[in-house]
matplotlib code that plots the C-alpha trace (Angstrom):
import matplotlib.pyplot as plt

x = [122.1, 122.0, 120.7, 118.7, 119.5, 116.6, 117.6, 114.7, 116.1, 119.0, 116.7, 114.2, 117.0, 118.2, 114.7, 114.4, 117.8, 116.8, 113.6, 115.5, 118.0, 115.2, 113.2, 116.3, 117.3, 116.2, 113.7, 115.0, 113.7, 111.1, 112.2, 111.6, 111.1, 110.6, 108.7, 109.1, 106.2, 107.9, 106.9, 103.4, 104.9, 105.7, 109.4, 109.8, 106.6, 107.1, 108.5, 109.1, 109.3, 108.5, 105.7, 106.1, 107.7, 107.0, 106.6, 106.6, 105.5, 106.9, 105.4, 108.2, 105.9, 104.4, 100.9, 99.0, 98.7, 97.1, 98.0, 95.1, 95.0, 92.9, 91.1, 90.4, 92.8, 94.3, 93.9, 95.9, 94.6, 95.9, 99.7, 101.2, 104.8, 107.2, 104.4, 104.5, 102.2, 103.3, 101.7, 102.8, 102.2, 101.4, 100.1, 101.7, 100.1, 100.2, 98.9, 98.1, 98.1, 97.1, 96.6, 92.9, 93.6, 95.7, 94.5, 97.1, 99.7, 99.9, 102.3, 102.5, 103.8, 104.6, 104.8, 106.4]
y = [152.4, 148.7, 147.9, 144.8, 142.8, 141.4, 137.7, 136.9, 139.1, 136.9, 133.9, 135.7, 136.8, 133.2, 132.0, 134.8, 133.9, 130.2, 131.1, 133.1, 130.3, 127.8, 130.0, 130.7, 127.0, 125.6, 122.8, 119.4, 118.3, 115.6, 112.0, 110.5, 107.0, 105.4, 102.2, 100.5, 98.7, 96.0, 92.5, 93.0, 93.6, 96.6, 96.8, 97.0, 95.2, 96.7, 100.1, 101.7, 105.5, 108.5, 111.0, 113.6, 111.2, 111.6, 108.2, 108.0, 104.9, 104.5, 102.1, 100.2, 97.6, 97.7, 97.4, 100.1, 100.0, 102.0, 102.8, 102.5, 102.8, 99.9, 102.5, 104.9, 107.6, 107.9, 106.5, 107.2, 107.1, 104.4, 104.8, 103.9, 103.0, 105.5, 107.4, 108.1, 108.8, 110.6, 110.7, 112.4, 110.4, 112.9, 110.6, 107.5, 104.1, 101.0, 101.7, 98.8, 99.5, 97.5, 97.9, 98.0, 96.5, 93.7, 93.2, 90.5, 93.3, 94.5, 96.4, 97.8, 101.3, 101.6, 105.3, 105.9]
z = [150.5, 149.4, 146.0, 145.5, 142.4, 140.5, 140.2, 137.8, 135.0, 134.0, 133.9, 131.8, 129.4, 129.1, 128.2, 125.5, 124.1, 123.9, 122.1, 119.6, 118.9, 118.6, 116.2, 114.0, 113.7, 110.4, 110.5, 109.5, 106.1, 106.2, 106.0, 102.6, 101.4, 98.0, 97.3, 94.0, 92.3, 90.3, 89.2, 90.8, 94.2, 96.5, 97.4, 100.3, 101.4, 104.9, 105.7, 109.1, 109.2, 111.3, 111.6, 108.8, 106.4, 102.7, 100.9, 97.2, 95.2, 91.7, 89.2, 87.4, 85.9, 82.4, 83.9, 85.7, 89.5, 92.3, 95.9, 98.2, 102.0, 103.5, 105.7, 102.9, 104.1, 100.6, 97.1, 94.0, 90.5, 88.1, 87.7, 84.4, 83.9, 85.6, 87.2, 91.0, 93.9, 97.1, 100.5, 103.7, 106.9, 109.6, 112.3, 113.9, 113.2, 111.0, 107.5, 105.2, 101.5, 98.4, 94.6, 93.8, 90.4, 91.8, 95.4, 96.1, 96.1, 99.7, 101.8, 105.4, 106.4, 110.1, 111.3, 114.7]

ax = plt.figure().add_subplot(projection="3d")
ax.plot(x, y, z, "-o")
ax.set_aspect("equal")
plt.show()
């Protein structure tokens, strides 16, 4: 009597093993970036980052400032000295931001 070997079983086991390894691997922490608000400017004025990035603006001026998306996606309240505002960019695109108190203050966030 000749026994037939089920050739799909090893392939199925390989897929299950790969799924278990993938599920057990820790997720990479999100990319973070810091933008300083100093001398009535954002520094850097242009930032390129990736989807999922967490960007934090920190006011280092003695005057209050805001962080406002030109499309209305996000808007901080007034940030006094040493206060910060954080936003997570979950979609690719080019985001223009400005300070609503001092609209000449602008910056661009490019999310790839």
